[in-house]
Residue, then its C-alpha position, 0 to 999 in steps of 0.5 A: x572741242x578743246x584746242x591742243x597745241x604743240x611747241x617744238x623748240x630747237x635746242x641751243x639752235x645756233x650752236x646745234x647748227x655749228x655742230x652739225x658740220x663739226x661733229x668733233x664738237x659734240x659734247x664740248x662747250x660751244x657758243x655763238x656770239x651776237x653781231x660784232x662778236x659782242x655777247x653770247x646769244x646761244x650756248x651749249x649745255x657744256x658752256x652753260x655748265x662753265x658758268x657762261x650766262x646768256x647775253x654775257x659779253x665775250x670779253x668778260x669770259x675770253x680767258x675762261x673760253x681759252x682755258x676750256x677750249x670753248x669753240x666760239x663762233x660769230x653769228x652766221x644768220x644766213x646759214x642758220x636761216x637755211x637750217x631753220x627752213x628745213x626744220x619748219x618744212x619737216x614740222x609742216x608734215x605733222x600738222x595742217x596748221x603751223x605757226x613759225x614763232x621764231x627762227x628756232x620755234x614753231x607751234x603746231x595745232x594738234x586739235x583733232x589728233x587726240x585719238x593718237x597717243x600725243x606723247x608718242x606723236x611728239x616723239x615721232x616729231x622729235x625723231x623726224x626733225x633730228x633724222x632729217x636735219x640733225x637738229x635736236x628739239x624738244x616738244x611741249x604739248x598743252x591745251x593752250x599756247x602758254x601751256x605748250x610753252x611751259x611743257x616745252x620748258x619742262x621737257x628741256x629740263x627733264x632727262x626722264x621725259x626724253x624731250x617730250x612733255x604733255x600737260x593734257x593730264x590735269x595731274x601733270x599740268x598741276x605739277x608743272x604749274x607748281x614747279x614754274x615760278x611766275x618769272x618763268x611764264x611765257x610773256x611775264x617779264x621781270x617787272x610783271x613778275x615783281x608785281x605778281x610777287x607783291x600780290x603774293x603770287x610766286x608760282x604759275x599755279x598760284x596765278x592760275x588759281x588767283x580769284x581776282x581777274x580785275x586785279x590781275x588785269x589792273x596789274x598786268x593789263x589785258x595781256x596778263x589776264x589772257x596769260x592767267x586764263x591760258x594757264x587754266x587751260x583756256x585757249x585765247x592765243x590763236x595760231x598765226x600761220x602767216x607772219x604780220x608784215x612789219x610796220x618798220x624795217x631797220x638796218x644799222x651797223x656799228x663800223x669796225x672802225x670809225x670814219x670821217x669821210x662822207x664817201x664811206x658813209x655813202x657806201x654804208x648807207x647804200x648797202x643798208x638801204x639795199x638790205x632794208x628794201x630787200x626785206x620790204x619786197x620779201x613781205x610784198x610792201x612799199x614804203x613812203x618814208x626813210x629815216x637816216x642817221x649817223x652817229x659817233x662812238x658814245x664811249x670814246x673821248x671824241x666830239x659827240x654827235x647824233x645826226x638824224x633826218x626823216x625823209x618823205x618819199x612822194x610815191x610809195x616804192x620798194x625800188x632799192x635804187x629810188x630809196x638809195x637816192x633819198x637816203x644819200x640826199x639826206x646824208x648830204x644834209x646830215x654830214x658834218x666834217x670833223x666828226x668820227x662817225x662809227x654807226x649809221x642806219x636807215x629805217x623804212x617807214x610808212x609801210x603799206x601793202x604792194x598795190x595800195x599806193x596811190x599816185x598824185x594827180x601829176x605823179x608818174x611811175x613806171x611800176x611794171x618796169x621797176x617791179x620787174x627789175x627788182x624781181x630779177x635782181x632779187x632772184x639772181x642774188x638769192x640764187x648766186x649770192x646776196x651781193x652779186x647784183x647791186x647799185x654802184x653806190x654800194x661800192x666794193x669795200x665792205x671792210x670798215x662797215x661790215x660786222x666784226x665776225x672774226x669767228x665765222x664758220x663757212x656758209x656750208x649750204x650756200x656756195x660751192x666754195x664753202x662746201x665742207x671738205x672731206x679728207 
């Protein structure tokens, strides 16, 4: 039986989330910025039409945005994640097998649904998501994940398609492949695109018809050969219903303003370690090492330094309090007076599944008590606010090390104090 996949992708997701509680912005240029209000990571159609590019620094187009009354927002990831969860819950009702590919994309396995009109089924998916969450989506359908991705790309660029494109028909698939340049294929970057161009391959159609598999694998490795076969309609990339656990978990920030005091660095690293450990526990893992670094601003005329240390943790753990102690001990060795530090971070390594850790002959650890404590802390913070309970080392002053978010919208769904007000 041939596989059938659908890719559902939210349109300008971050912008759509912001517009959800600001209907006055419908039809107007809207943009969302990256961490520290650096560059654009999401743009409405109207903002794209003004010529603002993806990843373009905000400072370059600040005057343009002011001239055209562009609604600019700082990233509000807790809000976006909440909306994303609602979208994915809705999508899960349309297929027994779902892969959450990213915060705004999901693959659905529609194999066995061929007795239905899958274009109409795709439109029903689109209507349901938009009705239940308010987020506009496009749906692409194909016999492989790569073709479903291509179909979704076609759906976004066609008003006639009404947001849904199926490439199950040979004629439609051939048309889409001819319209798609190799640089637009999912998984083909700029370097790979140039290599294909050097072989005389300009379009996805030409790649799918290329008769030298050995040459493709030599130029693009095995991954490139898989892409070629997927474009031919063969399904080689299976759905991953459960995300793989991360092998490293990093948390780092550039401070709003630099600091020369070790006390502020301690506070920042304690908070970053806490965030990293929360992610570690969320995937039910333990870590056996932590990398700590502090650095000066690279683009300022000040003495430069990048101080780094990798610390081994004898007993694998996910306890924030334990890991913070190791991070702060490393900081004591790294810190040097006289430098203006503007960035710090931690990276948890040696990650294993919870329950796989082994104690040494003379080691001891109150695992049950530690796990219970962290579980209670996580539960309370998730329910009442992410920083309600934390280590005293985290302090209370977040101004200097928190991200710059001058245009942040309220967390409409995460607290009574930020609920939208109706006059």
